Backbone and ligand atoms as CSV (ligand in chain L), in Angstrom:
chain,resi,resn,atom,element,x,y,z
A,1,MET,N,N,0.771,-1.082,0.001
A,1,MET,CA,C,0.125,0.016,0.114
A,1,MET,C,C,0.852,1.176,0.003
A,2,SER,N,N,0.764,2.203,-0.821
A,2,SER,CA,C,1.274,3.521,-0.851
A,2,SER,C,C,0.796,4.357,-0.047
A,3,ALA,N,N,1.070,5.680,-0.198
A,3,ALA,CA,C,0.520,6.621,0.837
A,3,ALA,C,C,-1.027,6.547,0.864
A,4,LEU,N,N,-1.501,6.705,2.288
A,4,LEU,CA,C,-2.900,6.776,2.523
A,4,LEU,C,C,-3.379,8.232,2.290
A,5,VAL,N,N,-4.153,8.403,1.194
A,5,VAL,CA,C,-4.737,9.733,1.285
A,5,VAL,C,C,-6.227,9.661,1.122
A,6,GLY,N,N,-6.901,10.745,1.586
A,6,GLY,CA,C,-8.365,10.697,1.585
A,6,GLY,C,C,-8.799,12.031,2.093
A,7,GLY,N,N,-10.028,12.136,2.466
A,7,GLY,CA,C,-10.690,13.419,2.839
A,7,GLY,C,C,-12.311,13.164,2.865
A,8,CYS,N,N,-12.815,14.326,3.257
A,8,CYS,CA,C,-14.249,14.246,3.522
A,8,CYS,C,C,-15.050,14.342,2.206
A,9,GLN,N,N,-16.336,14.240,2.407
A,9,GLN,CA,C,-17.064,14.329,1.159
A,9,GLN,C,C,-17.100,15.712,0.376
A,10,CYS,N,N,-17.074,16.771,1.047
A,10,CYS,CA,C,-17.130,18.016,0.254
A,10,CYS,C,C,-15.741,18.572,-0.029
A,11,GLY,N,N,-14.675,17.778,0.431
A,11,GLY,CA,C,-13.291,18.086,0.098
A,11,GLY,C,C,-12.479,19.212,1.160
A,12,GLN,N,N,-13.115,19.660,2.115
A,12,GLN,CA,C,-12.779,20.709,3.012
A,12,GLN,C,C,-11.580,20.143,3.738
A,13,VAL,N,N,-11.713,18.831,4.305
A,13,VAL,CA,C,-10.730,18.201,5.107
A,13,VAL,C,C,-10.008,17.238,3.955
A,14,ARG,N,N,-8.547,17.237,4.141
A,14,ARG,CA,C,-7.837,16.294,3.401
A,14,ARG,C,C,-6.926,15.793,4.336
A,15,TYR,N,N,-6.411,14.524,3.965
A,15,TYR,CA,C,-5.383,13.978,4.949
A,15,TYR,C,C,-4.391,12.997,4.168
A,16,GLU,N,N,-3.131,12.787,4.623
A,16,GLU,CA,C,-2.250,11.991,4.021
A,16,GLU,C,C,-1.358,11.437,5.091
A,17,SER,N,N,-1.081,10.198,4.977
A,17,SER,CA,C,-0.047,9.478,5.727
A,17,SER,C,C,0.789,8.543,4.853
A,18,SER,N,N,1.997,8.571,5.233
A,18,SER,CA,C,2.877,7.742,4.379
A,18,SER,C,C,3.245,6.458,5.131
A,19,ALA,N,N,2.831,6.352,6.323
A,19,ALA,CA,C,3.186,5.308,7.187
A,19,ALA,C,C,2.293,4.009,6.825
A,20,ARG,N,N,2.774,2.741,7.024
A,20,ARG,CA,C,1.949,1.555,6.908
A,20,ARG,C,C,0.949,1.519,8.034
A,21,PRO,N,N,-0.371,1.111,7.775
A,21,PRO,CA,C,-1.290,0.989,9.041
A,21,PRO,C,C,-0.752,0.081,9.974
A,22,LEU,N,N,-0.965,0.427,11.207
A,22,LEU,CA,C,-0.540,-0.347,12.385
A,22,LEU,C,C,-1.581,-1.594,12.518
A,23,PHE,N,N,-2.764,-1.284,12.309
A,23,PHE,CA,C,-3.775,-2.322,12.291
A,23,PHE,C,C,-4.831,-1.843,11.554
A,24,SER,N,N,-5.804,-2.783,10.995
A,24,SER,CA,C,-6.822,-2.554,10.390
A,24,SER,C,C,-8.052,-3.519,10.716
A,25,GLY,N,N,-9.245,-3.042,10.824
A,25,GLY,CA,C,-10.312,-3.796,11.243
A,25,GLY,C,C,-11.559,-3.184,11.202
A,26,ASN,N,N,-12.719,-3.840,11.575
A,26,ASN,CA,C,-14.151,-3.263,11.744
A,26,ASN,C,C,-14.474,-3.310,13.088
A,27,CYS,N,N,-14.875,-2.009,13.509
A,27,CYS,CA,C,-15.154,-1.799,15.061
A,27,CYS,C,C,-16.734,-1.838,15.246
A,28,HIS,N,N,-17.202,-2.554,16.075
A,28,HIS,CA,C,-18.577,-2.866,16.091
A,28,HIS,C,C,-19.170,-2.225,17.475
A,29,CYS,N,N,-18.447,-1.192,17.957
A,29,CYS,CA,C,-18.931,-0.553,19.282
A,29,CYS,C,C,-20.202,0.188,19.004
A,30,ARG,N,N,-20.915,0.483,20.152
A,30,ARG,CA,C,-22.223,1.190,20.190
A,30,ARG,C,C,-21.940,2.668,19.604
A,31,GLU,N,N,-20.671,3.240,20.135
A,31,GLU,CA,C,-20.543,4.499,19.809
A,31,GLU,C,C,-20.401,4.816,18.239
A,32,TRP,N,N,-19.522,3.881,17.749
A,32,TRP,CA,C,-19.389,4.101,16.151
A,32,TRP,C,C,-20.859,3.541,15.524
A,33,GLN,N,N,-21.657,2.850,16.061
A,33,GLN,CA,C,-22.883,2.511,15.518
A,33,GLN,C,C,-23.726,4.007,15.555
A,34,LYS,N,N,-23.684,4.442,16.634
A,34,LYS,CA,C,-24.419,5.841,16.872
A,34,LYS,C,C,-23.858,6.841,15.691
A,35,ALA,N,N,-22.644,6.920,15.617
A,35,ALA,CA,C,-21.957,7.934,14.943
A,35,ALA,C,C,-22.333,7.888,13.474
A,36,THR,N,N,-22.203,6.520,12.991
A,36,THR,CA,C,-22.166,6.186,11.618
A,36,THR,C,C,-23.744,5.932,11.154
A,37,GLY,N,N,-24.531,5.507,12.064
A,37,GLY,CA,C,-25.830,4.857,11.648
A,37,GLY,C,C,-25.841,3.600,10.981
A,38,GLY,N,N,-24.548,2.992,11.050
A,38,GLY,CA,C,-24.315,1.564,10.540
A,38,GLY,C,C,-23.981,0.505,11.524
A,39,ALA,N,N,-23.676,-0.624,10.994
A,39,ALA,CA,C,-23.471,-1.765,12.020
A,39,ALA,C,C,-22.100,-1.680,12.626
A,40,TYR,N,N,-21.205,-1.030,11.735
A,40,TYR,CA,C,-19.673,-0.983,12.376
A,40,TYR,C,C,-19.016,0.046,11.715
A,41,VAL,N,N,-17.888,0.400,12.027
A,41,VAL,CA,C,-16.975,1.306,11.264
A,41,VAL,C,C,-15.848,0.558,10.753
A,42,PRO,N,N,-15.386,0.585,9.286
A,42,PRO,CA,C,-14.185,0.008,8.976
A,42,PRO,C,C,-13.180,0.940,9.098
A,43,ALA,N,N,-12.071,0.579,9.865
A,43,ALA,CA,C,-11.050,1.819,10.041
A,43,ALA,C,C,-9.762,1.123,10.057
A,44,LEU,N,N,-8.619,1.989,9.798
A,44,LEU,CA,C,-7.096,1.611,10.094
A,44,LEU,C,C,-6.578,2.652,10.941
A,45,ALA,N,N,-5.565,2.106,11.631
A,45,ALA,CA,C,-4.709,3.033,12.548
A,45,ALA,C,C,-3.472,3.250,11.939
A,46,VAL,N,N,-3.011,4.534,12.005
A,46,VAL,CA,C,-1.722,5.091,11.523
A,46,VAL,C,C,-1.258,5.766,12.644
A,47,PRO,N,N,0.301,5.723,12.752
A,47,PRO,CA,C,0.955,6.475,13.802
A,47,PRO,C,C,0.344,7.939,13.717
A,48,ALA,N,N,0.109,8.635,14.959
A,48,ALA,CA,C,-0.364,9.949,14.958
A,48,ALA,C,C,0.592,10.918,14.306
A,49,ASN,N,N,1.908,10.720,14.580
A,49,ASN,CA,C,2.857,11.621,14.066
A,49,ASN,C,C,3.045,11.550,12.464
A,50,SER,N,N,2.552,10.593,11.891
A,50,SER,CA,C,2.586,10.338,10.371
A,50,SER,C,C,1.565,11.119,9.583
A,51,LEU,N,N,0.466,11.513,10.434
A,51,LEU,CA,C,-0.632,12.059,9.537
A,51,LEU,C,C,-0.607,13.530,9.483
A,52,LYS,N,N,-0.854,13.976,8.199
A,52,LYS,CA,C,-0.984,15.452,7.825
A,52,LYS,C,C,-2.182,15.707,7.405
A,53,VAL,N,N,-2.880,16.681,8.222
A,53,VAL,CA,C,-4.385,17.000,7.890
A,53,VAL,C,C,-4.292,18.494,7.484
A,54,THR,N,N,-5.162,18.774,6.521
A,54,THR,CA,C,-5.552,20.178,6.180
A,54,THR,C,C,-7.032,20.263,6.163
A,55,GLY,N,N,-7.424,21.544,6.536
A,55,GLY,CA,C,-8.913,21.800,6.788
A,55,GLY,C,C,-9.307,21.728,8.205
A,56,GLU,N,N,-10.463,22.109,8.478
A,56,GLU,CA,C,-10.897,22.157,9.827
A,56,GLU,C,C,-11.628,20.795,9.984
A,57,VAL,N,N,-11.320,20.147,11.229
A,57,VAL,CA,C,-11.909,19.046,11.861
A,57,VAL,C,C,-12.452,19.215,13.178
A,58,LYS,N,N,-13.771,18.843,13.369
A,58,LYS,CA,C,-14.257,19.113,14.556
A,58,LYS,C,C,-14.449,17.682,15.327
A,59,TYR,N,N,-14.247,17.640,16.648
A,59,TYR,CA,C,-14.171,16.370,17.333
A,59,TYR,C,C,-15.347,16.313,18.347
A,60,TYR,N,N,-16.008,15.145,18.292
A,60,TYR,CA,C,-16.919,15.006,19.387
A,60,TYR,C,C,-16.339,13.911,20.348
A,61,GLU,N,N,-16.352,14.233,21.603
A,61,GLU,CA,C,-15.696,13.446,22.622
A,61,GLU,C,C,-16.779,12.744,23.415
A,62,ASN,N,N,-16.454,11.410,23.669
A,62,ASN,CA,C,-17.186,10.837,24.729
A,62,ASN,C,C,-16.405,9.854,25.574
A,63,ARG,N,N,-16.862,9.375,26.636
A,63,ARG,CA,C,-16.177,8.656,27.621
A,63,ARG,C,C,-16.506,7.048,27.222
A,64,ALA,N,N,-15.451,6.437,26.962
A,64,ALA,CA,C,-15.537,4.955,26.508
A,64,ALA,C,C,-15.764,4.035,27.748
A,65,ASP,N,N,-16.191,2.826,27.714
A,65,ASP,CA,C,-16.289,1.966,28.686
A,65,ASP,C,C,-15.069,1.657,29.449
A,66,SER,N,N,-13.875,1.820,28.738
A,66,SER,CA,C,-12.506,1.561,29.345
A,66,SER,C,C,-12.234,2.715,30.320
A,67,GLY,N,N,-12.923,3.850,30.170
A,67,GLY,CA,C,-12.588,5.067,30.942
A,67,GLY,C,C,-11.836,6.043,30.031
A,68,ASN,N,N,-11.338,5.521,28.858
A,68,ASN,CA,C,-10.556,6.544,28.013
A,68,ASN,C,C,-11.683,7.502,27.325
A,69,THR,N,N,-11.219,8.639,26.959
A,69,THR,CA,C,-11.810,9.636,26.183
A,69,THR,C,C,-11.771,9.330,24.746
A,70,PHE,N,N,-12.794,8.943,23.937
A,70,PHE,CA,C,-12.685,8.666,22.458
A,70,PHE,C,C,-13.313,9.995,21.816
A,71,SER,N,N,-12.416,10.319,20.864
A,71,SER,CA,C,-12.843,11.556,20.047
A,71,SER,C,C,-12.840,11.087,18.642
A,72,ARG,N,N,-14.055,11.582,18.010
A,72,ARG,CA,C,-14.541,11.311,16.722
A,72,ARG,C,C,-14.438,12.561,15.893
A,73,GLY,N,N,-13.581,12.531,14.895
A,73,GLY,CA,C,-13.322,13.814,14.086
A,73,GLY,C,C,-14.180,13.697,13.005
A,74,PHE,N,N,-14.723,14.771,12.532
A,74,PHE,CA,C,-15.774,14.937,11.266
A,74,PHE,C,C,-15.540,16.220,10.730
A,75,CYS,N,N,-16.089,16.387,9.380
A,75,CYS,CA,C,-16.035,17.637,8.900
A,75,CYS,C,C,-17.107,18.431,9.208
A,76,PRO,N,N,-16.943,19.705,9.700
A,76,PRO,CA,C,-17.983,20.637,10.150
A,76,PRO,C,C,-18.931,21.006,9.037
A,77,ASP,N,N,-18.520,20.941,7.861
A,77,ASP,CA,C,-19.279,21.314,6.698
A,77,ASP,C,C,-20.226,20.231,6.313
A,78,CYS,N,N,-19.563,19.088,5.870
A,78,CYS,CA,C,-20.379,18.042,5.349
A,78,CYS,C,C,-20.666,16.793,6.255
A,79,GLY,N,N,-20.180,16.838,7.504
A,79,GLY,CA,C,-20.440,15.849,8.495
A,79,GLY,C,C,-19.858,14.365,8.422
A,80,SER,N,N,-18.816,14.385,7.270
A,80,SER,CA,C,-18.353,12.945,7.160
A,80,SER,C,C,-17.328,12.648,8.372
A,81,ARG,N,N,-17.588,11.524,8.653
A,81,ARG,CA,C,-16.732,10.805,9.884
A,81,ARG,C,C,-15.384,10.551,9.249
A,82,ILE,N,N,-14.268,10.956,9.853
A,82,ILE,CA,C,-12.917,10.662,9.148
A,82,ILE,C,C,-12.045,10.046,10.197
A,83,PHE,N,N,-11.895,10.586,11.487
A,83,PHE,CA,C,-10.828,10.235,12.380
A,83,PHE,C,C,-11.408,9.638,13.662
A,84,GLY,N,N,-10.687,8.781,14.401
A,84,GLY,CA,C,-10.912,8.379,15.689
A,84,GLY,C,C,-9.740,8.359,16.502
A,85,LYS,N,N,-9.612,9.006,17.909
A,85,LYS,CA,C,-8.581,9.070,18.655
A,85,LYS,C,C,-9.101,8.617,19.978
A,86,THR,N,N,-8.091,7.944,20.703
A,86,THR,CA,C,-8.411,7.581,22.096
A,86,THR,C,C,-7.272,7.938,22.929
A,87,SER,N,N,-7.829,8.532,24.261
A,87,SER,CA,C,-6.730,8.923,25.142
A,87,SER,C,C,-5.930,7.735,25.676
A,88,GLY,N,N,-6.485,6.459,25.418
A,88,GLY,CA,C,-5.625,5.514,26.098
A,88,GLY,C,C,-4.466,5.009,25.139
A,89,PHE,N,N,-4.684,5.413,23.669
A,89,PHE,CA,C,-3.502,5.208,22.807
A,89,PHE,C,C,-3.270,6.280,21.978
A,90,PRO,N,N,-2.770,7.504,22.510
A,90,PRO,CA,C,-2.767,8.635,21.807
A,90,PRO,C,C,-1.553,8.559,20.702
A,91,GLN,N,N,-0.836,7.499,20.616
A,91,GLN,CA,C,0.166,7.358,19.453
A,91,GLN,C,C,-0.385,6.938,18.257
A,92,PHE,N,N,-1.695,6.526,18.079
A,92,PHE,CA,C,-2.255,6.138,16.785
A,92,PHE,C,C,-3.564,7.020,16.614
A,93,VAL,N,N,-3.939,7.254,15.321
A,93,VAL,CA,C,-5.137,7.694,14.970
A,93,VAL,C,C,-5.986,6.753,14.076
A,94,LEU,N,N,-7.181,6.614,14.329
A,94,LEU,CA,C,-7.960,5.675,13.364
A,94,LEU,C,C,-8.455,6.593,12.134
A,95,ILE,N,N,-8.559,5.926,11.014
A,95,ILE,CA,C,-9.077,6.615,9.763
A,95,ILE,C,C,-10.212,5.704,9.303
A,96,THR,N,N,-11.340,6.266,9.009
A,96,THR,CA,C,-12.306,5.534,8.361
A,96,THR,C,C,-12.004,5.068,7.027
A,97,ALA,N,N,-12.348,3.764,6.707
A,97,ALA,CA,C,-11.809,3.231,5.601
A,97,ALA,C,C,-12.608,3.982,4.337
A,98,GLY,N,N,-13.896,4.221,4.511
A,98,GLY,CA,C,-14.591,4.804,3.408
A,98,GLY,C,C,-14.164,6.171,3.035
A,99,SER,N,N,-13.304,6.862,3.939
A,99,SER,CA,C,-12.847,8.220,3.540
A,99,SER,C,C,-11.608,8.296,2.742
A,100,LEU,N,N,-10.945,7.148,2.626
A,100,LEU,CA,C,-9.897,6.998,1.686
A,100,LEU,C,C,-10.240,7.317,0.336
A,101,ASP,N,N,-9.370,7.936,-0.481
A,101,ASP,CA,C,-9.599,8.276,-2.029
A,101,ASP,C,C,-9.669,6.775,-2.706
A,102,ASP,N,N,-8.930,5.808,-2.273
A,102,ASP,CA,C,-9.076,4.496,-2.757
A,102,ASP,C,C,-9.434,3.507,-1.636
A,103,PRO,N,N,-10.880,3.464,-1.268
A,103,PRO,CA,C,-11.188,2.525,-0.145
A,103,PRO,C,C,-10.929,1.035,-0.482
A,104,SER,N,N,-10.780,0.775,-1.894
A,104,SER,CA,C,-10.577,-0.680,-2.078
A,104,SER,C,C,-9.293,-1.212,-1.442
A,105,SER,N,N,-8.276,-0.292,-1.126
A,105,SER,CA,C,-7.039,-0.690,-0.455
A,105,SER,C,C,-7.203,-1.189,0.905
A,106,PHE,N,N,-8.195,-0.902,1.584
A,106,PHE,CA,C,-8.583,-1.226,2.855
A,106,PHE,C,C,-8.717,-2.881,2.893
A,107,LYS,N,N,-7.934,-3.471,3.841
A,107,LYS,CA,C,-8.018,-4.928,4.044
A,107,LYS,C,C,-8.342,-5.204,5.580
A,108,PRO,N,N,-9.521,-5.415,6.021
A,108,PRO,CA,C,-9.862,-5.646,7.362
A,108,PRO,C,C,-9.148,-6.985,7.879
A,109,ALA,N,N,-8.633,-6.863,8.937
A,109,ALA,CA,C,-7.759,-8.076,9.541
A,109,ALA,C,C,-8.482,-8.605,10.820
A,110,MET,N,N,-9.502,-7.914,11.269
A,110,MET,CA,C,-10.194,-8.429,12.609
A,110,MET,C,C,-11.359,-7.614,12.846
A,111,ASP,N,N,-12.222,-8.220,13.688
A,111,ASP,CA,C,-13.408,-7.590,14.240
A,111,ASP,C,C,-13.211,-7.364,15.472
A,112,PHE,N,N,-13.703,-6.092,16.072
A,112,PHE,CA,C,-13.555,-5.667,17.494
A,112,PHE,C,C,-14.616,-5.193,18.021
A,113,PHE,N,N,-14.790,-5.109,19.292
A,113,PHE,CA,C,-16.074,-4.822,20.100
A,113,PHE,C,C,-17.194,-5.586,19.617
A,114,THR,N,N,-17.013,-6.791,19.215
A,114,THR,CA,C,-18.029,-7.723,18.801
A,114,THR,C,C,-19.064,-7.899,19.814
A,115,SER,N,N,-18.821,-7.777,21.131
A,115,SER,CA,C,-19.954,-7.972,22.076
A,115,SER,C,C,-21.016,-6.939,21.963
A,116,SER,N,N,-20.739,-5.897,21.233
A,116,SER,CA,C,-22.023,-4.823,20.869
A,116,SER,C,C,-22.267,-4.932,19.544
A,117,ALA,N,N,-21.984,-6.086,18.703
A,117,ALA,CA,C,-22.443,-6.285,17.234
A,117,ALA,C,C,-23.819,-6.538,17.305
A,118,GLN,N,N,-24.470,-6.099,16.259
A,118,GLN,CA,C,-26.016,-6.192,16.144
A,118,GLN,C,C,-26.361,-7.492,15.388
A,119,PRO,N,N,-27.385,-8.076,15.721
A,119,PRO,CA,C,-27.879,-9.363,15.043
A,119,PRO,C,C,-27.914,-9.330,13.522
A,120,TRP,N,N,-28.141,-8.054,13.072
A,120,TRP,CA,C,-28.474,-8.003,11.598
A,120,TRP,C,C,-26.918,-7.690,10.937
A,121,ASP,N,N,-25.796,-7.562,11.741
A,121,ASP,CA,C,-24.537,-7.298,11.274
A,121,ASP,C,C,-23.903,-8.459,10.700
A,122,TYR,N,N,-23.321,-8.631,9.617
A,122,TYR,CA,C,-22.636,-9.695,9.113
A,122,TYR,C,C,-21.228,-9.724,9.267
A,123,MET,N,N,-20.475,-10.568,9.888
A,123,MET,CA,C,-19.040,-10.532,10.023
A,123,MET,C,C,-18.400,-11.669,9.359
A,124,ASP,N,N,-17.283,-11.409,8.699
A,124,ASP,CA,C,-16.500,-12.483,7.965
A,124,ASP,C,C,-16.048,-13.406,9.039
A,125,PRO,N,N,-16.578,-14.571,9.004
A,125,PRO,CA,C,-16.213,-15.699,9.908
A,125,PRO,C,C,-14.574,-16.095,9.924
A,126,LYS,N,N,-13.893,-15.704,8.757
A,126,LYS,CA,C,-12.526,-16.045,8.827
A,126,LYS,C,C,-11.526,-14.953,9.530
A,127,LEU,N,N,-12.159,-13.762,9.985
A,127,LEU,CA,C,-11.460,-12.697,10.708
A,127,LEU,C,C,-11.447,-13.030,12.293
A,128,PRO,N,N,-10.225,-12.821,12.860
A,128,PRO,CA,C,-10.204,-13.018,14.402
A,128,PRO,C,C,-11.240,-11.954,15.072
A,129,LYS,N,N,-11.801,-12.314,16.059
A,129,LYS,CA,C,-12.854,-11.646,16.870
A,129,LYS,C,C,-12.397,-11.224,18.187
A,130,PHE,N,N,-12.592,-10.026,18.719
A,130,PHE,CA,C,-12.329,-9.407,19.960
A,130,PHE,C,C,-13.591,-9.033,20.416
A,131,ALA,N,N,-13.852,-9.408,21.697
A,131,ALA,CA,C,-15.034,-8.921,22.282
A,131,ALA,C,C,-15.051,-7.621,22.662
A,132,LYS,N,N,-14.069,-7.054,23.090
A,132,LYS,CA,C,-13.768,-5.674,23.473
A,132,LYS,C,C,-12.581,-5.103,22.469
A,133,GLN,N,N,-11.862,-4.221,23.094
A,133,GLN,CA,C,-10.733,-3.694,22.140
A,133,GLN,C,C,-9.779,-4.791,21.661
A,134,PRO,N,N,-9.209,-4.455,20.471
A,134,PRO,CA,C,-8.130,-5.615,19.819
A,134,PRO,C,C,-6.800,-5.643,20.762
A,135,LYS,N,N,-6.218,-6.763,20.635
A,135,LYS,CA,C,-4.889,-6.977,21.213
A,135,LYS,C,C,-3.951,-6.660,19.961
A,136,VAL,N,N,-3.435,-5.503,19.989
A,136,VAL,CA,C,-2.320,-5.043,18.894
A,136,VAL,C,C,-0.983,-4.679,19.448
L,1,ZN,ZN,ZN,-16.495,18.011,4.101
């Protein structure tokens, strides 16, 4: 995979990371379900210091079950969800796979927070499952 580039729907926010993803997978937690309106969010993690962002990103913060503060970054103009950050692991940033310019490059390697997956959510049985946060 070459540089990861992407942005929001309206183009106000753009990002780039030349790092290889630290991990990638599908997060089935309730907070991402609420944020996206879907069953899960496909996301990949990159080192925070590798990510270059242009444009204004607004963050919505809430307290995760773990006690960490989770921040979801979105474009204040078009509302696209782009980033996720947790106070427990400040060294990485999650990028939503659908925000990539080439989302087909995303290869989910695991499912996590499957304890809150919905009965109508289909998960690839071949991928490792973590009931809560992944062991990475
Ligand atoms: Zn936008």
